[in-house]
N, C-alpha and C positions, 0 to 999 in steps of 0.2 A: 979342438978344432972342428970336430964333427957337429958339436952342438951349435957352433956359430954358423956353419954351413946349413944346418937344419933350419935355423932361424931365418937365414937369408932365403932359403927355398920356400919357407912358409910365406914370407913377405912377397915373393914373386908370384906364388900361387894366389894369394889374396888380391893382388893387383890384377892378375889375369881374370879372376872371377868377377871382380868389379867391372872391368872393361867389357867382358862378355855380357854381363847383366845390363849395362848401359846400352850396348849395341842391340841386344834383344828388345829392350824397352823402346828404343827409337824405331826399330823395324816394325814393331807392333803398332806404334802410333802412326807411322806412315801408311801401313796396311789398313788400319781402321779409318784413317782420314780419306782414303780412296773410296770407301763405301758410304761414308757419312756425308751426304750432300743435303742441300735444302730439300730436294725431291729425290729420294733414293729409290723411287720406284723405277726399276730398270726397264720394265716393259710398258711403262705408262703411255708411250707414244707410238709403239710399234704395233702393227696389225698382226704380224706373225711373231711367234715366240722366238726370242733371241736366246742362244745358248748361254749368254752371260747371265740370264735370269736365274739360272740354276747353280750359280757359283757356290752357294752355301747350302745347297739342297740337291738331293738326288732327283733326276728327271724321272718322276714316277708316271707310269701310264695310267690312262683313265680306268682301265679294268682293275689295276692294282689299288688305286685310290678307292674305287667302289667296294672292293673286297675288304679293305681294312676299315672303311667308314660307311657301312651299309645304311646308316640313318641319314647320311648326306646325299644318298643317291637321288638324282633328279632335282636337287635343290642347290641353291647358291650356298657356298660354304666358306667360312673363315676359320682357318686352323691357326692357333696361336701357340708357338713354341717359345717357352720362356723358362726362367729358373728363379727360384726364390732367393738365390744368392746374388743375382744380377741387378746392378743398380739401374741400368736402362730398362730392364724388365719391370722393375717396381715403378718407374716413372710412366711406363707404357700401359700398365694395368688399368689405371683410372680412365685413360683415353678410350681404350677398347670397351671397358665396362659401361661407359657412358654412351658410346655409339651403337653397340649391338642391340640394346632394347628398342632403339629407334627404327630398326629394320627387322620386323618379326618374320619376314620371309627368309631370313639369313640363318642357316644352321651354323652354330658356333661351338667349337670344341677347343679347349685349352689343355696343353700338355706341358707339364713341368719336366724338363729333361733329366733332372736328378731323381725325381720320385716316380714318374710314370713309365720309365723304360721297362721296369719289371711287370707293370700292370698291363701295358699295351705294347709288347715287343714288336708286333706286326707293323704297327704304325711307324715305329722308329726304323724298322728294317726297310720299309717302303720309302720313307722320306729322307732318312739319314741327315737330320739337321746338324750343321757344324757350327752355327753361331746363334746367339739369342740376343735380344728378342727377334723373332722372325714371324711375320704374318703371311700366311699362304692363302691366296684367294682362289677358290676352285669353282668352276662353272657347273651348271646342272648336268652336263654330260660326264663330269669327273675329270675334266682337263684343267690343268693349272693355268690360270689367267694372269696372275700377277703375284709378286713376292715383294714384301717390304722388309728391309733389314734395319736393325738398330732402332733407336728411339725415333719416332716420327711425330710431328705436330698433329693435333686433332684434325686440322683441315686436310692434311695429306691423306690420313686414313679415311676420312669421310669421302674424299675425292676418289680413292681407290674402290671403296664400296659402291659409290655411284657409278663408276666406270664398269664394275662387275655387273651391276644391275642393268645398265644400258646394253652391254654385250649380250645379255641373256634374253632380252626382250624379243619376242617374235616380230618379224617384219610386219609392219602395218599393212593391212589389206587396202588396195586402192579404192578410193571413193568412187561410187557409181552415181551417176546423176539420174534422178527419177524423171522419166519422160512423160509420166502421166499428167494430164491437164488438171489444173486446180479449178474448182467451181467457185 
């Protein structure tokens, strides 16, 4: 009798594990669908930074960013967090590698979350990325300007780079009219 009870218990456990797995998969899909939009740039239209920008990233201060990325100090920077095991990261790599050379003023640094955590622990302590791929756009003062999550089309990444460049341009000096007479 105990063997039959054991078989029944195993069947119940197997069914419970199956339903938990299905529930977990559905929850993950709904969660991921909330972030994967046509334009997943959360801060693309806001002048002030919205806290939702940092959902998958620690809100790092400019001084912290400058301390862990001293080469990026005073420059526009694009930080790419990815993983060699991530399908979306593999799709995103050619997009970024094609766009970055077109912007020589842009400091670019790529971190593989599996391999580089031991090589650059300070960077991971400051940013604490929880999802990949993640592109972090940093202004010349060391402040986070924008974050793109998941795979993005080349047009969206190019638009985010252009937006970063526009925000960092100094205000144009007003034109003065020359009052001298022409001969």
